C-alpha positions as CSV (number, residue, x, y, z in Angstrom):
1,X,35.8,72.3,-56.1
2,X,32.6,73.6,-57.6
3,X,29.3,72.0,-56.6
4,X,28.3,69.2,-59.0
5,X,31.8,68.5,-60.3
6,X,33.2,64.9,-59.8
7,X,36.5,64.5,-57.9
8,X,39.5,63.4,-59.8
9,X,40.3,59.6,-59.8
10,X,42.9,58.4,-57.2
11,X,46.4,57.8,-58.4
12,X,47.8,54.3,-59.0
13,X,50.0,54.6,-55.8
14,X,46.9,55.3,-53.7
15,X,45.0,52.3,-55.2
16,X,48.0,50.0,-54.6
17,X,48.2,51.1,-51.0
18,X,44.5,50.4,-50.5
19,X,45.0,46.9,-52.0
20,X,47.9,46.2,-49.6
21,X,45.7,47.3,-46.7
22,X,42.9,45.0,-47.7
23,X,45.3,42.1,-48.0
24,X,46.7,42.8,-44.5
25,X,43.1,42.8,-43.2
26,X,42.3,39.5,-44.9
27,X,45.4,38.0,-43.4
28,X,44.5,39.2,-40.0
29,X,40.9,37.9,-40.2
30,X,42.2,34.5,-41.6
31,X,44.6,34.2,-38.7
32,X,41.8,35.1,-36.2
33,X,39.5,32.4,-37.7
34,X,42.3,29.8,-37.6
35,X,43.1,30.6,-34.0
36,X,39.4,30.1,-33.0
37,X,39.1,26.9,-35.0
38,X,42.3,25.6,-33.5
39,X,41.1,26.0,-29.9
40,X,42.7,29.3,-29.2
41,X,46.3,28.5,-30.2
42,X,48.5,31.5,-30.6
43,X,49.5,32.5,-34.1
44,X,51.7,35.4,-35.1
45,X,50.7,37.2,-38.2
46,X,52.0,40.3,-39.7
47,X,49.8,43.2,-38.7
48,X,47.8,41.0,-36.3
49,X,47.4,41.9,-32.6
50,X,48.7,39.2,-30.3
51,X,45.8,37.7,-28.4
52,X,45.6,37.8,-24.6
53,X,46.0,34.5,-22.7
54,X,42.6,33.0,-21.8
55,X,41.6,33.2,-18.2
56,X,40.3,30.3,-16.1
57,X,36.9,32.0,-15.5
58,X,35.7,30.7,-18.9
59,X,34.7,33.9,-20.7
60,X,36.7,37.1,-20.0
61,X,36.4,40.0,-22.5
62,X,39.3,40.0,-25.0
63,X,40.7,43.1,-26.8
64,X,39.0,42.2,-30.1
65,X,35.6,42.3,-28.4
66,X,35.2,38.5,-28.4
67,X,35.1,35.9,-25.6
68,X,37.3,32.9,-25.5
69,X,38.3,30.2,-23.1
70,X,35.0,28.7,-21.8
71,X,32.8,30.1,-24.7
72,X,33.0,27.1,-27.0
73,X,32.4,24.7,-24.1
74,X,29.3,26.7,-23.1
75,X,28.0,26.5,-26.7
76,X,28.5,22.7,-26.8
77,X,26.9,22.0,-23.4
78,X,24.0,24.4,-23.9
79,X,23.1,23.4,-27.5
80,X,20.3,21.1,-26.3
81,X,18.9,23.4,-23.6
82,X,15.5,24.9,-23.6
83,X,16.9,28.3,-24.8
84,X,18.2,26.6,-28.0
85,X,21.9,26.9,-27.1
86,X,22.9,30.1,-25.2
87,X,26.4,30.8,-26.5
88,X,29.7,32.1,-24.9
89,X,28.7,31.8,-21.3
90,X,25.6,34.1,-21.5
91,X,23.2,33.8,-18.6
92,X,19.6,32.8,-18.9
93,X,16.7,34.7,-17.3
94,X,17.3,33.0,-13.9
95,X,21.0,34.1,-13.8
96,X,22.4,30.6,-14.4
97,X,24.6,29.5,-17.3
98,X,23.5,26.6,-19.5
99,X,26.3,24.5,-18.1
100,X,25.3,25.0,-14.5
101,X,21.6,24.6,-15.4
102,X,22.3,21.2,-17.1
103,X,24.2,20.0,-14.1
104,X,21.4,20.9,-11.8
105,X,18.7,19.3,-13.9
106,X,20.8,16.1,-14.1
107,X,21.3,16.0,-10.4
108,X,17.6,16.7,-9.7
109,X,16.3,13.3,-10.7
110,X,12.7,12.7,-9.6
111,X,12.5,10.8,-6.3
112,X,9.4,8.6,-6.4
113,X,10.4,7.1,-3.0
114,X,9.8,10.5,-1.4
115,X,6.1,10.4,-2.3
116,X,3.2,8.3,-1.2
117,X,1.6,5.9,-3.7
118,X,-2.1,5.4,-4.1
119,X,-3.9,2.5,-5.7
120,X,-6.7,3.9,-7.8
121,X,-9.1,2.8,-10.6
122,X,-9.2,4.9,-13.8
123,X,-12.3,4.9,-16.1
124,X,-11.4,5.5,-19.7
125,X,-13.2,6.1,-23.0
126,X,-11.6,5.8,-26.4
127,X,-12.3,5.5,-30.1
128,X,-10.4,2.4,-31.0
129,X,-10.8,2.8,-34.8
130,X,-7.2,4.2,-35.3
131,X,-5.5,1.8,-32.9
132,X,-4.2,-1.7,-33.1
133,X,-6.1,-2.7,-29.9
134,X,-6.0,-1.7,-26.3
135,X,-3.2,-3.8,-24.9
136,X,0.5,-3.2,-25.6
137,X,2.0,-5.4,-28.2
138,X,5.5,-6.3,-29.2
139,X,5.1,-5.6,-32.9
140,X,3.5,-2.1,-32.7
141,X,3.4,0.9,-30.4
142,X,0.0,2.1,-31.8
143,X,-2.2,0.9,-29.0
144,X,-4.4,2.7,-26.4
145,X,-2.5,1.2,-23.5
146,X,0.9,2.4,-25.0
147,X,-0.5,5.9,-25.2
148,X,-1.8,5.7,-21.6
149,X,1.6,4.6,-20.2
150,X,3.3,7.4,-22.2
151,X,1.1,9.9,-20.4
152,X,1.6,8.3,-17.0
153,X,5.4,8.4,-17.4
154,X,5.5,11.9,-18.9
155,X,3.5,13.3,-16.0
156,X,5.6,11.2,-13.5
157,X,2.6,9.6,-12.0
158,X,4.4,6.3,-12.1
159,X,8.1,5.3,-12.2
160,X,7.6,2.4,-14.6
161,X,5.0,-0.1,-15.6
162,X,6.7,-3.1,-13.8
163,X,6.2,-1.6,-10.4
164,X,2.8,0.1,-11.0
165,X,0.6,-2.9,-9.9
166,X,-1.4,-2.5,-13.1
167,X,-4.4,-4.5,-14.3
168,X,-6.9,-3.9,-17.0
169,X,-10.6,-4.9,-17.0
170,X,-10.9,-5.8,-20.7
171,X,-8.6,-6.4,-23.6
172,X,-10.4,-4.9,-26.6
173,X,-9.2,-5.8,-30.1
174,X,-8.0,-3.7,-33.0
175,X,-10.7,-1.2,-34.1
176,X,-12.8,-1.8,-31.0
177,X,-13.8,1.2,-28.8
178,X,-14.7,1.6,-25.2
179,X,-17.1,3.9,-23.3
180,X,-16.1,2.5,-19.9
181,X,-12.8,0.7,-19.8
182,X,-11.3,0.4,-16.3
183,X,-7.7,-0.1,-15.2
184,X,-6.3,-0.3,-11.7
185,X,-2.8,1.1,-10.9
186,X,-0.6,2.7,-8.3
187,X,-0.1,6.4,-8.8
188,X,1.9,9.1,-7.1
189,X,-0.1,10.8,-4.4
190,X,-0.1,13.8,-2.0
191,X,-1.7,11.9,0.9
192,X,1.2,11.7,3.3
193,X,-1.3,11.2,6.1
194,X,-2.6,8.0,4.6
195,X,-6.0,7.1,3.2
196,X,-7.8,4.5,1.1
197,X,-5.3,2.7,-1.1
198,X,-2.4,4.9,0.1
199,X,1.1,3.4,0.7
200,X,3.4,5.8,2.6
201,X,6.8,6.8,1.2
202,X,9.7,4.6,2.1
203,X,12.2,7.3,2.7
204,X,10.3,10.0,4.5
205,X,9.7,10.3,8.2
206,X,8.3,13.8,8.2
207,X,4.8,14.4,9.5
208,X,2.9,16.1,6.7
209,X,-0.9,16.6,6.8
210,X,-3.0,15.6,3.8
211,X,-3.6,18.1,1.1
212,X,-5.9,17.9,-1.9
213,X,-5.2,14.8,-4.0
214,X,-3.6,15.2,-7.4
215,X,-6.2,16.0,-10.2
216,X,-5.5,12.7,-12.0
217,X,-8.2,13.3,-14.6
218,X,-7.0,16.7,-15.6
219,X,-3.3,15.8,-15.5
220,X,-3.7,12.8,-17.9
221,X,-6.2,14.4,-20.3
222,X,-3.7,17.3,-20.9
223,X,-1.2,14.9,-22.5
224,X,-3.4,12.1,-23.9
225,X,-4.6,12.1,-27.5
226,X,-8.0,13.6,-28.0
227,X,-9.6,10.2,-28.9
228,X,-8.5,8.8,-25.5
229,X,-10.1,10.4,-22.4
230,X,-9.9,9.7,-18.6
231,X,-13.5,10.1,-17.4
232,X,-13.2,9.4,-13.6
233,X,-10.9,8.0,-11.0
234,X,-11.6,6.3,-7.7
235,X,-9.5,5.4,-4.6
236,X,-9.5,1.6,-4.0
237,X,-7.9,-0.8,-1.6
238,X,-4.5,-2.0,-2.4
239,X,-5.7,-5.5,-3.3
240,X,-8.2,-4.3,-5.8
241,X,-7.8,-5.6,-9.4
242,X,-9.7,-4.1,-12.4
243,X,-9.6,-7.6,-14.0
244,X,-10.5,-9.9,-11.1
245,X,-12.9,-7.7,-9.1
246,X,-15.1,-6.8,-12.1
247,X,-18.7,-8.0,-11.4
248,X,-19.8,-7.9,-15.1
249,X,-18.9,-6.5,-18.5
250,X,-21.3,-5.3,-21.1
251,X,-20.5,-5.1,-24.8
252,X,-22.6,-3.4,-27.6
253,X,-22.5,-4.1,-31.3
254,X,-24.3,-1.7,-33.6
255,X,-25.7,-2.7,-37.0
256,X,-28.3,-1.5,-39.6
257,X,-31.5,-3.4,-40.3
258,X,-30.8,-3.8,-44.0
259,X,-32.6,-7.0,-45.1
260,X,-32.1,-8.7,-41.8
261,X,-34.9,-10.5,-39.8
262,X,-34.3,-8.6,-36.6
263,X,-37.1,-10.2,-34.6
264,X,-35.6,-13.6,-35.4
265,X,-32.2,-12.5,-34.4
266,X,-33.6,-11.1,-31.1
267,X,-35.2,-14.5,-30.3
268,X,-32.0,-16.4,-31.2
269,X,-29.8,-14.1,-29.0
270,X,-31.6,-15.4,-25.9
271,X,-30.0,-18.8,-26.5
272,X,-26.6,-17.4,-25.5
273,X,-27.8,-16.7,-22.0
274,X,-26.6,-19.0,-19.2
275,X,-23.3,-20.9,-18.6
276,X,-22.0,-22.6,-21.7
277,X,-18.7,-23.8,-23.3
278,X,-18.0,-21.1,-26.0
279,X,-15.0,-22.8,-27.7
280,X,-16.9,-22.7,-31.0
281,X,-17.8,-19.1,-30.6
282,X,-14.3,-17.6,-29.9
283,X,-10.7,-17.7,-31.0
284,X,-9.0,-20.3,-28.7
285,X,-6.1,-18.6,-27.1
286,X,-4.5,-21.9,-26.0
287,X,-0.9,-20.6,-26.4
288,X,-1.5,-18.1,-23.5
289,X,-2.8,-20.7,-21.2
290,X,-6.6,-20.3,-21.8
291,X,-7.8,-23.9,-21.5
292,X,-11.2,-23.4,-20.0
293,X,-14.0,-22.0,-22.2
294,X,-17.0,-22.0,-20.0
295,X,-18.4,-18.5,-19.6
296,X,-21.6,-17.1,-18.1
297,X,-23.8,-14.8,-20.1
298,X,-26.2,-12.8,-17.9
299,X,-28.2,-11.2,-20.7
300,X,-28.3,-11.0,-24.5
301,X,-30.7,-8.8,-26.4
302,X,-31.2,-6.8,-29.6
303,X,-33.0,-3.4,-29.4
304,X,-33.4,-0.4,-31.7
305,X,-31.0,2.4,-31.1
306,X,-33.8,4.9,-31.1
307,X,-37.1,3.7,-29.7
308,X,-40.2,4.9,-31.5
309,X,-43.9,4.3,-30.9
310,X,-44.4,4.0,-34.7
311,X,-43.3,0.7,-36.2
312,X,-40.8,1.1,-39.0
313,X,-39.2,-1.2,-41.6
314,X,-36.6,1.4,-42.8
315,X,-33.5,-0.6,-43.8
316,X,-31.4,2.2,-42.5
317,X,-32.7,2.0,-38.9
318,X,-29.9,1.1,-36.5
319,X,-30.0,-1.7,-33.9
320,X,-27.7,-2.8,-31.1
321,X,-26.8,-6.3,-29.8
322,X,-26.1,-5.9,-26.1
323,X,-24.5,-8.7,-24.2
324,X,-23.6,-8.8,-20.5
325,X,-21.4,-11.5,-19.0
326,X,-19.0,-12.2,-16.1
327,X,-16.1,-12.5,-18.5
328,X,-15.5,-13.0,-22.2
329,X,-13.1,-15.0,-24.4
330,X,-10.9,-13.7,-27.2
331,X,-13.1,-12.5,-30.1
332,X,-16.2,-14.1,-28.4
333,X,-18.6,-11.2,-28.9
334,X,-17.7,-10.8,-32.6
335,X,-18.2,-14.5,-33.2
336,X,-21.5,-14.4,-31.4
337,X,-22.6,-11.5,-33.6
338,X,-21.4,-13.2,-36.8
339,X,-23.7,-16.2,-36.1
340,X,-26.6,-13.8,-35.3
341,X,-26.1,-12.1,-38.7
342,X,-26.2,-15.4,-40.5
343,X,-29.5,-16.1,-38.7
344,X,-30.8,-12.7,-39.6
345,X,-30.1,-13.4,-43.3
346,X,-31.9,-16.7,-42.8
347,X,-28.8,-18.6,-43.9
348,X,-28.8,-20.4,-40.6
349,X,-31.7,-21.4,-38.2
350,X,-31.6,-20.2,-34.6
351,X,-30.9,-23.8,-33.5
352,X,-27.4,-23.4,-34.8
353,X,-26.5,-21.6,-31.6
354,X,-27.5,-24.6,-29.5
355,X,-25.5,-26.9,-31.8
356,X,-22.4,-24.8,-31.6
357,X,-22.7,-24.7,-27.8
358,X,-22.9,-28.5,-27.7
359,X,-19.2,-29.3,-27.6
360,X,-19.8,-33.0,-27.0
361,X,-21.3,-33.5,-30.4
362,X,-19.4,-30.6,-32.1
363,X,-16.0,-30.4,-30.4
364,X,-14.3,-28.5,-33.2
365,X,-15.2,-25.0,-34.4
366,X,-16.4,-24.6,-38.0
367,X,-14.5,-22.2,-40.1
368,X,-16.3,-18.8,-40.4
369,X,-15.5,-15.2,-40.4
370,X,-16.3,-13.1,-37.3
371,X,-18.1,-9.8,-37.5
372,X,-16.1,-6.7,-38.3
373,X,-14.5,-4.7,-35.5
374,X,-15.5,-1.0,-35.6
375,X,-19.2,-1.4,-34.5
376,X,-18.1,-3.1,-31.2
377,X,-17.7,-1.1,-28.0
378,X,-16.9,-2.1,-24.4
379,X,-20.0,-0.3,-23.0
380,X,-19.8,-0.8,-19.3
381,X,-17.7,-2.5,-16.5
382,X,-19.4,-2.9,-13.1
383,X,-17.7,-2.9,-9.7
384,X,-19.0,-3.0,-6.2
385,X,-18.0,-0.3,-3.7
386,X,-16.2,1.9,-6.1
387,X,-16.9,5.7,-5.6
388,X,-16.0,7.4,-8.9
389,X,-14.7,11.0,-8.7
390,X,-14.9,12.9,-11.9
391,X,-12.9,15.9,-13.0
392,X,-14.1,19.5,-12.6
393,X,-17.0,21.0,-14.5
394,X,-14.7,22.7,-17.0
395,X,-13.0,19.4,-17.8
396,X,-16.3,17.6,-18.2
397,X,-17.5,20.4,-20.5
398,X,-14.4,20.0,-22.7
399,X,-14.9,16.2,-23.0
400,X,-18.6,16.6,-23.8
401,X,-17.9,19.5,-26.2
402,X,-15.3,17.4,-28.1
403,X,-17.8,14.5,-28.4
404,X,-20.5,16.8,-29.6
405,X,-18.2,18.2,-32.3
406,X,-17.4,14.7,-33.5
407,X,-21.1,13.8,-33.5
408,X,-22.0,16.9,-35.5
409,X,-19.3,16.1,-38.2
410,X,-20.2,12.4,-38.5
411,X,-24.0,12.9,-38.4
412,X,-23.8,15.6,-41.1
413,X,-21.6,13.3,-43.3
414,X,-24.1,10.5,-42.7
415,X,-27.0,12.5,-43.8
416,X,-25.1,13.8,-46.8
417,X,-24.5,10.2,-47.9
418,X,-28.1,9.3,-47.1
419,X,-29.3,12.1,-49.4
420,X,-27.1,10.8,-52.2
421,X,-28.7,7.4,-51.7
422,X,-32.2,8.9,-51.8
423,X,-31.3,10.7,-55.0
424,X,-30.2,7.5,-56.7
425,X,-33.4,5.8,-55.6
426,X,-35.5,8.6,-57.0
427,X,-33.7,8.4,-60.3
428,X,-34.5,4.7,-60.6
429,X,-31.2,3.3,-59.4
430,X,-32.6,0.9,-56.8
431,X,-31.3,-2.5,-58.0
432,X,-28.6,-2.7,-55.3
433,X,-29.5,-5.4,-52.7
434,X,-29.9,-4.3,-49.1
435,X,-27.3,-6.9,-48.2
436,X,-24.7,-4.3,-49.1
437,X,-25.5,-2.6,-45.8
438,X,-23.8,-5.5,-44.0
439,X,-20.0,-5.3,-43.5
440,X,-17.8,-8.1,-44.6
441,X,-17.4,-10.3,-47.7
442,X,-20.3,-12.6,-48.8
443,X,-19.7,-15.8,-50.8
444,X,-21.7,-16.4,-54.0
445,X,-22.9,-19.7,-52.6
446,X,-23.5,-20.2,-48.9
447,X,-22.2,-23.3,-47.2
448,X,-23.9,-24.2,-43.9
449,X,-21.7,-23.9,-40.8
450,X,-21.9,-27.6,-39.8
451,X,-20.9,-28.7,-43.3
452,X,-17.7,-26.6,-43.4
453,X,-14.1,-27.7,-42.6
454,X,-13.3,-27.4,-38.9
455,X,-10.5,-25.9,-36.9
456,X,-8.2,-27.9,-34.8
457,X,-9.6,-29.5,-31.7
458,X,-8.6,-28.2,-28.2
459,X,-6.6,-31.3,-27.5
460,X,-4.7,-30.9,-30.8
461,X,-3.9,-27.2,-29.9
462,X,-2.7,-28.3,-26.5
463,X,-0.3,-30.9,-28.0
464,X,1.0,-28.2,-30.4
465,X,1.9,-25.8,-27.7
466,X,3.3,-28.4,-25.4
467,X,5.8,-29.3,-28.2
468,X,6.7,-25.6,-28.6
469,X,7.3,-25.2,-24.8
470,X,4.4,-22.7,-24.4
471,X,2.5,-25.2,-22.2
472,X,3.7,-28.0,-19.9
473,X,2.0,-31.2,-18.7
474,X,2.0,-32.1,-15.1
475,X,0.1,-34.0,-12.4
476,X,-2.3,-32.6,-9.8
477,X,-2.1,-33.5,-6.1
478,X,-4.9,-36.0,-6.8
479,X,-2.7,-37.7,-9.4
480,X,-4.7,-36.4,-12.4
481,X,-3.1,-34.8,-15.5
482,X,-3.0,-31.0,-15.6
483,X,-1.8,-28.5,-18.2
484,X,-0.1,-25.2,-17.1
485,X,1.8,-22.4,-18.8
486,X,5.3,-23.2,-19.9
487,X,8.5,-21.2,-19.7
488,X,8.1,-19.9,-23.2
489,X,4.5,-18.7,-22.8
490,X,3.9,-15.0,-23.7
491,X,3.4,-12.6,-20.8
492,X,-0.2,-11.4,-20.3
493,X,-1.2,-9.5,-17.2
494,X,-4.9,-9.4,-17.6
């Protein structure tokens, strides 16, 4: 055949033979597919090679180059493995099949009883703006405490919450942040030789010398969200409680000057100091057994955030209400701040604080809205004899670096908005009242606190929860009437 000439077309007989060959190949492949889908049953097909009987070793090579027997089982058992499902009995990098690896991982359950436990205090900081509060709640998992326990369980520092001897110092509300929240808890330890707060393992008799303690701060911060950080830890004695051994708690509430009379507010804040019944300045949590509302305030003051020698009346200057007490009631600080804001607007006189603290003449709380949540922070919790141990310098740098990044972003945005406000003022748009700088709704006509409808009295709330079984009446040893928590009371551990 000369170069460049096309070959003659094949004859009809040749084409028919090719078609028959393709049909036979299709039948063979169909039979092979049916055999595999049917669990390796033998099927005789015309032109098909009879498969070899599967061996018991779960994966011998077959004549068609495939594996059968244990291959399908290996796929099913290894589908959820870290390798994404190694098929047909193939080995992983360690020389183990997925099946044997899964069995070994199931048998290797973590034995907390083989490790010492150590009672420690953890100091946390968190931005509470994105959370529904600190404490765990039945109706939501979006709490700081829930994230903390997720991290503790993931890192196997605890077996479960119920056996962890856990207490919290403060129970911050939705949107409230903390610079120094403290919890106490039993964590897994390396101190087989004992030490402060160490409980030796129950099932180990070996004599092991102490090694360096686990880096609790680093371990937890690796798995916690970035807006929740562990700052320090401290070994404490086994009877230590972050709730009951706290000497004092300090809260801060930030607010702008606006049109407020800040000096008048500063003077009025001093009226909170001392031991008083704060039932008119909190939310009465009677259903959880809180029946005593006397609390001691050690100090209450209002100061500028940035001290300056030059006096200023800039409405955008920030101030902070700082209050320190032995303990606080539910929503107490936000109610105290709400009254101070009314005084600063000159809607109430400073004497209103004395009147609200006089529960003999005013036993029922007037209805009023508490201050908004996000400017409030649990600033400090004080303990005696606790030696805090921070993380390494690299970890401290990463926490500080993250906070500096947040500060930069928020400060730049603040100044951007401030420039917009200046631009509107310079263009003559200055009719907006400075009261807009205060958060919360404001009624058109103000009604004095003591002229408003009142909430239920303490006695009425007690009767309500006795009927519901949350509280029970009883008698003291002296024969007097006492109220205690009933069988249906909600569980609170701090």
